[in-house]
Every structure is written in C-alpha cells, then in structure tokens.
N, C-alpha and C positions, 0 to 999 in steps of 0.2 A: 480554716476549713478542716473539719474532721475527715479522717480517711473514709472514703466511700460515701460522703455526704456533701452535696453541693447544690447551688441554686439553679433552678430550671425555669426558663422563661416560657418554654412551650414543649410539648411532647415530641416535637420534631427534632429536638436536640438530642434525643436518646437514640441509641442504636436499635434497629428494628428487632434484634434478637433479645432485647431487654425490656423490662417494664419498670415503672417506678412506683414507690409507695408515697402516698400523699402525706404521710405523717413525718417521714424522715428525708424524703426526696433522695433516697439511695436507689441505685440500679439493682434490679433483681433479675437473675437469669430466667429466661423463658424455657420451660421444659417442653420442647417440641414433641417429645415422645408421648406426652399426655394426649396429643391429638391422635385420633384414630387413623390407622393405615397410612401413617406418614412415610413409612418405609416400604409398604407393600407386603405381599404375601411372602412367607418363608424367610423372613428376615427379622432380626431383633434390633430395636431402636435403643441406642445408648446415648444418653444426654451428655453433652460437653458444655463447658462455659462458653456461651455465645453461639453454640452450634450443636450438632448431633451427628452420630454415625449410624449407618445401617450395616449390621453384621449378618452375613449369610448363614443360614442354617445348613450344616454340612449335608450334602447329598440331596438337597431339595431344590435349590435355585438352579444350579448348573447341571449339566449332564453327568451321568454316572461314569466311573472309571478313573484310573489314576492319571490319565492324561489331561484332566480338566482341573482348573483351579478357579476359585472365587476370590476376587480381589476387592477389598473394601475401599470405597471412595467416600469422601465427605458428603454425607447425606444420600449416598447411593452405593452401588456395587457394580462390578463388571465380571462377566464370565469370559474366560479366555483359555486357549489351549496352552499347555506348558511347552517349553522349548523341546524340540524334537518330536512334536505331535502336531497334527493338522486335522481340520474338520470343523463341525458346528459345535461350539462349546455348550450350546443349550441341549444338544442331543448326545454328544460324546465325541471325544477326539481319539484318533488312531495314530499309531506309531508311524513316523516317516522313515522309510528305508533310504538313508542317505547314500548307501552304496549303489542303489539303482537310479536315483534321481540325479546323481552327479553333484551333490553338494558337499561331498567329502573331500578332504585335503590330505590324502595319504601319500600321494606322489607316485611316480612310475615304478618304483622298486618295492612297493608294499601292497599288501592285500587288505581290502576293506572288509570288516566284519560288522554287520549290523547288530546293534543292541537296542533294548527298550529305551527309547528316548535319546539315543545317540548312536555312536559307532566307535570302533576301535581299529587301529592300523597295525598290521603284522608284517614285518619285513619278510621278503621272499628269501628262499634258500640262497646262501652266498652273500647276503647283505645283513647289515646290523645297524642299529640306531645308536649313535655315539652319545647324543644328549637328548633329554626328554623334550618332545615337541618338534625336534628336527626330523628331516627326511632320513631315508635309509641309504647308507653308503656301502660300497663294495668292500668285502672282506679280502685282505691279501693273504691267501692261503699259503703262498710261498714264504711269507714272513713267519708263518706258524709252523713251517717245516712239515708240511703234510706229505711230501714225497719221500722216497727212499734216500738215504744219505748220499748215495752215489748218483742218483738221478738228477736230471735238470728239470726245473720247475718254471712254468710260464703262467703268470697270473692273468686270468680272463675276467671279463665283466660278469660277476655273479658266479664264477666258477674258477677252475685252474686246470692245468695239464702237466702231467709228469711223464718224462721220457727216460727209459733206461739207456745207459751208455752202450757204445758199439760192442758187440760180442756177447750181449746179455739180453734176455727177454723178460717180459713181465708187464704189469700195468703201470709201472713207474713208482708205485708205492711198495711193490715187492719186485726185486730184480734177482735173476739167477742166470748162471752160464748156460749156453745152448750148444756149445761145441765140445765134443769129446776129443782130446788130442792123444794121439798114439805115437810112440816112438818105436820104430821097427828096426831090427838088426837083421841083416841078410848074411847068414852064415851058411856057406855052401848053397844047398838047395832048401834050407830050412829058414823059414821066416819067423822070427820071434818078435812079438809086439807087446809093448807094455802100455797100459792105460795110465796116462798122466792124471794128475789131480785136476778135477773140474775147477776152472778159475772162479774166484769169488770177486764180487764187485769191490773196487777200492772204496775205502771209507774216507769221508771228509768231515771235518768238524761242523757241527750244527751252529747256525748263527746264534 
C-alpha cells in the first residue's frame, strides 16, 4: 500500500473532516474555512489538517480595554477578563482592588498597595522582608546600634526604645550630663566655688 492510498469499502470509513478522491482513494483535508460564516463575525478562519481555528480580530470580538483578552479555541473563541480584572468581557473588564476586597496576602505587618491588575506589599516602618514572597519581620534596632553607646536599648515590635544612664538626659540616641558639680572651699567668711567638669557618658564598645 502506498503512503496515503488505501482501499475504501464505504465513505463511512473516512473521518468526517476528510473527503476522498475516486481516482486514488486518498484522504483529502476538508477546508472548513471555505464554508461561509463558519467562525462568525469579527474572526478569521484558519484551516488546519482535520480541523480549523477561529482567530479573534483584535478589539472587535471582546470588550475594549487592557483588562480583556480573547482566547482562541478549536473552532471557536472565548472572551475573558485577565487576572486581576473583573466584569463582563463582552463589554469591558475593570481592575480589582485587592486591597479593598480582601484578596491580598500582605500579612499584618505590611501595607497593601493596589496596582493595575495586581497589588504590591510594602513593609511597615520597623519591619523588613528577609526573603522574596515571605512576610515582614521585626527589625532589631538594638542589633543595629541605633542608641547612644552609653544608653540601654530595648527592642519593641516594630520599634525600639533608648534610655540614657543615670545622671544623664537625652532621647537615648543623644545623652549628656544634667548636673553641674561644684566644689566649694569655706575660708573664713568667703566661699570659693569651682565648677567641676560636666560628666560625660561612659563609652562602651559597639557590638
């Protein structure tokens, strides 16, 4: 038997998408696109071996806008909204605000920022993202030596606290002495006082 040529006992032996030649008894592809309106309006018919495709004309089948897409199907097509969009694809799709509808997954220590077709997560002050896709974790500001070298540091959730040592004032990031010490000598009825040096905070090595 030659390639593509075989004996046929009846036309029912052939696939419906093919026809045969009475001279060689070989199968010939049927061009479905030759039939009128096989795909409908606003679409182009592309013949394939044993089948055909309907390709959408851009901007004519589905609704307008970048939130709509036309998906080719064997012998047909489908209008649908892209990911991050919602609505009637025949008329147009609008952006979904994931931050408002509650479909975002930013976590408790992050802020949701809506974008066209999606959203972004931004860590709150005092938090950072260690790995991509993970949640935000607390920053240990004490490990970063944010306080004055002589101050004590207490790490808090999303923040930190610095305290100057006794005898000094400041916000913990800057400490200075608050007591002026005098030494006075009583000589007869005369009092002579000398101002001592204002104490400076002791220093300690940074970690």
